[in-house]
Each structure stands twice: as C-alpha cells, then as structure tokens.
C-alpha positions as CSV (number, residue, x, y, z in Angstrom):
1,M,15.7,-15.2,22.1
2,C,14.6,-13.1,19.2
3,R,15.1,-9.4,19.6
4,F,13.7,-6.6,17.4
5,N,13.1,-2.9,17.6
6,L,9.8,-1.2,16.8
7,S,9.7,2.3,15.4
8,Q,8.6,5.0,17.8
9,E,5.6,5.8,15.6
10,L,4.4,2.2,15.8
11,V,4.9,2.2,19.6
12,D,2.9,5.4,19.9
13,S,0.1,4.0,17.8
14,I,-0.1,0.8,20.0
15,V,-0.2,2.8,23.3
16,D,-2.7,5.3,21.9
17,Q,-5.0,2.5,20.8
18,L,-4.7,0.8,24.3
19,V,-5.7,4.0,26.0
20,A,-8.6,4.6,23.6
21,D,-9.9,1.0,24.2
22,I,-9.7,1.4,28.0
23,E,-11.5,4.7,27.9
24,A,-14.2,3.4,25.6
25,R,-14.7,0.3,27.8
26,Q,-14.9,2.3,31.0
27,A,-17.2,4.8,29.5
28,R,-19.6,2.0,28.7
29,T,-19.3,0.0,31.9
30,M,-19.1,2.7,34.6
31,P,-19.9,6.2,33.2
32,Y,-21.4,7.3,36.6
33,D,-19.0,5.3,38.8
34,P,-16.8,7.5,41.0
35,R,-13.8,5.3,39.8
36,F,-14.2,6.9,36.4
37,Q,-12.8,10.1,37.9
38,Y,-9.7,8.2,39.2
39,P,-6.2,9.3,37.9
40,V,-5.1,7.6,34.8
41,S,-2.5,5.6,36.7
42,A,-5.2,4.1,38.8
43,R,-7.7,3.5,36.0
44,M,-5.2,2.1,33.5
45,K,-3.0,-0.4,35.2
46,E,-2.3,-2.0,31.8
47,L,-0.6,1.2,30.8
48,K,1.8,1.0,33.7
49,V,2.7,-2.5,32.5
50,Y,3.3,-1.2,29.0
51,A,5.6,1.5,30.4
52,L,7.9,-1.3,31.8
53,I,8.5,-2.9,28.4
54,N,11.2,-0.6,27.2
55,R,12.1,3.1,26.8
56,A,10.0,3.6,23.7
57,F,6.8,2.3,25.5
58,M,7.8,4.3,28.6
59,R,8.0,7.6,26.8
60,R,4.6,7.3,25.2
61,S,2.9,5.9,28.4
62,Q,4.2,8.8,30.4
63,K,2.2,11.1,28.2
64,Y,-1.0,9.6,29.7
65,L,0.2,8.6,33.2
66,F,1.1,12.2,34.1
67,S,-1.6,13.9,32.1
68,V,-4.0,14.7,35.0
69,I,-3.4,16.0,38.5
70,E,-6.3,16.3,41.0
71,I,-6.0,18.9,43.7
72,R,-9.1,18.7,46.0
73,P,-10.0,19.8,49.5
74,G,-10.4,17.4,52.3
75,L,-13.7,16.9,54.1
76,A,-14.5,19.9,56.4
77,V,-15.3,17.9,59.6
78,P,-16.3,20.0,62.7
79,S,-14.9,18.9,66.1
80,S,-18.4,18.2,67.4
81,F,-22.0,18.2,66.3
82,F,-22.6,21.8,67.4
83,S,-19.3,23.1,66.3
84,P,-19.1,25.4,63.2
85,V,-17.4,24.2,60.0
86,P,-13.6,25.0,60.1
87,N,-12.7,28.2,58.3
88,E,-9.3,26.9,57.1
89,V,-9.6,24.7,54.1
90,E,-7.5,21.5,54.2
91,L,-5.8,19.6,51.3
92,S,-7.1,16.0,51.0
93,D,-4.6,13.4,52.0
94,T,-4.7,11.8,48.5
95,S,-4.0,15.2,46.8
96,H,-1.2,16.0,49.3
97,R,0.4,12.7,48.5
98,T,-0.1,13.1,44.8
99,V,1.4,16.6,44.6
100,N,4.4,15.5,46.8
101,N,5.0,12.5,44.5
102,I,4.8,14.6,41.4
103,L,7.2,17.1,42.7
104,Q,9.7,14.4,43.6
105,V,9.5,13.0,40.1
106,L,9.9,16.5,38.5
107,E,13.0,17.1,40.6
108,R,14.6,14.2,38.8
109,K,12.9,14.5,35.4
110,P,11.6,18.1,35.0
111,Y,10.7,17.4,31.3
112,L,7.8,15.3,32.5
113,A,6.0,18.6,33.3
114,M,5.2,18.8,29.5
115,H,2.7,16.0,30.0
116,V,0.7,17.5,32.8
117,R,-1.9,19.1,30.7
118,R,-5.0,19.0,33.0
119,I,-5.7,19.9,36.6
120,N,-8.9,19.0,38.4
121,T,-9.7,21.2,41.3
122,S,-12.4,23.2,43.1
123,A,-13.3,26.8,44.0
124,S,-11.2,26.2,47.1
125,F,-8.0,26.1,45.0
126,G,-7.0,29.7,45.9
127,P,-7.0,29.1,49.6
128,L,-5.3,25.7,49.2
129,A,-2.6,27.1,47.0
130,R,-1.9,30.0,49.4
131,R,-1.7,27.7,52.4
132,Y,0.3,24.8,50.9
133,E,3.6,25.8,49.3
134,I,3.8,22.6,47.4
135,I,0.9,23.6,45.2
136,S,2.5,27.0,44.2
137,T,5.8,25.1,43.6
138,L,4.1,22.6,41.3
139,L,2.4,25.4,39.3
140,H,5.8,27.2,38.9
141,K,7.3,24.0,37.4
142,L,4.3,23.4,35.1
143,R,4.2,27.0,33.8
144,A,7.8,26.5,32.5
145,Y,6.3,24.1,30.0
146,E,3.2,26.2,29.4
147,N,0.9,23.8,31.2
148,P,-1.7,23.0,32.3
149,K,-3.9,23.6,29.2
150,H,-7.1,22.2,30.7
151,L,-8.7,23.3,34.0
152,F,-11.7,21.4,35.4
153,L,-13.2,23.3,38.3
154,R,-16.0,21.7,40.3
155,F,-17.7,21.5,43.7
156,Y,-16.3,18.8,45.9
157,A,-17.6,17.4,49.2
158,G,-14.7,19.2,50.9
159,D,-16.0,22.6,49.7
160,S,-18.0,24.0,52.6
161,P,-21.4,25.4,51.5
162,V,-20.9,28.2,54.1
163,R,-17.5,29.2,52.8
164,P,-17.9,31.5,49.7
165,P,-16.1,30.3,46.6
166,D,-12.8,32.0,45.8
167,Y,-11.9,32.6,42.1
168,S,-9.3,35.2,42.8
169,F,-6.4,32.8,42.1
170,Q,-6.6,33.7,38.3
171,S,-5.7,37.3,39.2
172,D,-2.7,36.2,41.3
173,T,0.4,36.0,39.1
174,S,2.0,33.3,41.4
175,L,-1.1,31.1,41.3
176,R,-2.9,31.7,38.0
177,F,-3.2,29.4,35.0
178,P,-1.9,31.6,32.1
179,H,-2.1,29.0,29.3
180,I,-5.6,27.6,29.8
181,Q,-7.2,26.6,26.5
182,H,-10.1,24.4,27.9
183,L,-12.1,25.5,30.9
184,H,-14.8,23.3,32.5
185,V,-16.8,24.7,35.4
186,S,-19.2,22.4,37.1
187,N,-21.6,22.7,40.1
188,A,-20.3,26.1,41.0
189,V,-22.0,29.3,42.2
190,Q,-21.2,33.0,41.8
191,V,-18.8,32.4,38.9
192,P,-17.4,35.9,37.9
193,I,-17.4,36.9,34.3
194,S,-13.8,38.1,34.7
195,F,-12.7,34.6,35.8
196,I,-13.7,33.3,32.4
197,A,-12.8,36.4,30.2
198,N,-9.2,36.8,31.6
199,N,-7.9,33.8,29.8
200,P,-6.5,35.0,26.4
201,E,-5.8,31.5,25.1
202,L,-9.2,30.0,26.0
203,Q,-10.8,28.1,23.1
204,T,-13.4,25.7,24.8
205,L,-15.7,26.7,27.6
206,V,-18.1,24.3,29.4
207,L,-20.5,25.6,32.0
208,E,-22.3,22.7,33.8
209,N,-24.9,23.1,36.6
210,I,-24.1,26.7,37.2
211,E,-26.6,28.4,39.5
212,Q,-25.6,31.9,38.9
213,M,-22.9,34.1,37.3
214,K,-21.6,37.3,38.8
215,D,-21.0,40.4,36.6
216,D,-17.8,42.0,38.0
217,T,-16.8,43.8,34.8
218,D,-18.6,47.0,35.6
219,G,-19.4,47.6,32.0
220,C,-15.7,47.8,31.1
221,S,-14.3,46.0,28.1
222,L,-11.6,43.5,29.3
223,V,-8.2,43.8,27.7
224,L,-7.4,40.0,27.6
225,R,-10.2,38.5,25.5
226,P,-10.2,34.8,24.8
227,K,-11.0,33.6,21.3
228,V,-13.6,31.0,22.4
229,K,-14.7,28.7,19.6
230,H,-16.8,26.2,21.5
231,L,-19.3,27.1,24.3
232,T,-21.3,24.4,26.0
233,L,-24.1,25.0,28.5
234,R,-25.1,21.8,30.2
235,D,-27.7,20.8,32.8
236,S,-28.0,24.1,34.6
237,G,-30.7,24.6,37.2
238,S,-31.1,28.2,36.0
239,F,-30.3,27.2,32.4
240,W,-31.8,30.1,30.4
241,R,-30.6,32.7,32.9
242,V,-27.0,31.5,32.6
243,F,-27.4,31.4,28.9
244,S,-28.7,34.9,28.7
245,Q,-26.0,36.2,31.0
246,T,-23.2,34.5,29.1
247,K,-24.6,35.6,25.7
248,R,-24.9,39.2,27.0
249,H,-21.2,39.3,27.9
250,L,-19.9,37.6,24.9
251,A,-19.7,40.7,22.8
252,G,-17.9,42.7,25.5
253,S,-15.7,40.1,27.1
254,L,-15.1,37.4,24.5
255,S,-14.1,37.2,20.9
256,T,-16.9,35.5,19.2
257,S,-15.4,34.7,15.7
258,Q,-16.5,31.2,14.6
259,L,-18.2,30.5,17.9
260,C,-20.1,27.3,18.2
261,I,-22.7,27.3,21.0
262,R,-24.1,24.0,22.2
263,C,-26.9,23.7,24.8
264,I,-27.5,20.4,26.5
265,F,-30.1,19.3,29.1
266,T,-30.8,15.9,30.6
267,I,-34.4,14.6,30.8
268,P,-34.8,13.0,34.3
269,V,-35.8,9.6,33.1
270,K,-34.2,6.2,33.7
271,T,-32.2,6.2,30.5
272,R,-30.6,9.5,31.2
273,E,-30.2,10.2,27.5
274,P,-28.9,13.7,26.7
275,Y,-30.9,15.9,24.4
276,L,-29.4,18.7,22.3
277,L,-31.1,21.9,21.6
C-alpha cells in the first residue's frame, strides 16, 4: 500500500475548504432551518470523518469541532396550568451534557480550550452560571487561553418573559468574558449600555431586534472603552430609537476611531431580501 505524508499547510487548506463548502451549502439550503444553529459537530459530520484520517487532519478539524459551545436554559414549564412560571432557571439537558463532555475532554487535553472561540447563550446566563458550577469551571479553563472571543446573546424559549434579563455576569470577575472581541445581541430587552461598553477588546458589535436599551452610565465616562470598528443595527422593532441611543453613547462610552456603522432592515415580503441603508 502506498504511503505518503502531506504537509500541515496542505492539510489545513483541505479542511478549511471542506468547512467553507459545507457552510455555503447549508446557508443556501436551510438558512432559516433551526438545524443551521446546531453545533459544528452535528452539522458537519464529514469533518468528524476527516478528523479520523491521521493526526494532521485531527489537529485542523479540532479547530472547528470545538469552536462553538451553546449554553441555553431549558423550557420553564409550570407544574400545572394555573401555576406560575418557576423562578429558578434550569440548564437545558443538551447544554448540560455538552458542558460536561467538554470539561471531560479538557481534563485530558486542556490545550483544546484554545479552539473554543464562541459561546452562544442567553440573558439567563448569569443565573445559570451561578447555579451550575460546571459553567464557571468551564469559563475558568477558557480564560486561561483568552477565550471566548465571540459572545452571541439571544432570547431562547427557556427565557421566561416574566423573569427580568440579567446582564450582571459581565461585572462578576468569576463569570465575565474579559476577551470578547465580537458581541452579537439578538431579541433582547433592557440591554444596559455598560454591558456593551465594559469590553475593552470589543471590535464588532451587532444589535438585532433590540426593543430598548438602558442608560446605566449616569453620565459618567467609563474607564474601559472598547475600540469598536464595526457597528451593525439590524431589524429592530424600535430601530431609530436604538440607533439614536447607541449613537448618543458612542462618544462617552466607546472609542469611535475608524468606526463603520451599518444599518439593516428586512422588508416583510416573501423573498426576505435584506436592504442596506
């Protein structure tokens, strides 16, 4: 049997092209399908096969297989029809299993934490992290490698509409994300300005379907000011109000050098084509 070795650069190019092809195909075939939000390991089964070829393919595949972790609340189901929604937020079974599995892997191979660059979670992250020790343990391991770099915060079905959102985790040293460079907030309410402004490494900010923002700066200039280069406001029900509030606080809370602002809204027609302002 013929045996040969490929350079790591060539292997990296092959795996990167595979991922790009899968992402492009899925973006065309199921952009609004819930499966498009699945973890990479579930959406890219071909990548798991590549990881079994040899060590060179395994190293590059791990970069994508461990790139995203989803920490979401479980459904808040009352005990009866007339019972109130439970006050305690629960971690979903899938997220609980995922975090446990990741921790077991990191115990054996701690260097894989360098690949976990994105966390998808919700406004219930603070209560979840305070209640479940496995989450704070995971964050401690990721911070050792200055990860995650990307935080995607959105409203999930498990987030109770009667439970106020909690953004205080960014002010808690044991729970905060100190190395966030990309922040995407979607379908959220009462987003405090300080939650955005207290991210000194922040470069890209996306606000999507934000109903309102809360001014909690009290007119004080914040010490840690991110150097945001790209600001995107997308499909907000109170679009211009969010834009004016954000713009008003840019001078006092954000460093606006070389800032690129992009405003997007979607016309409610069948084609769902985005329009840029």
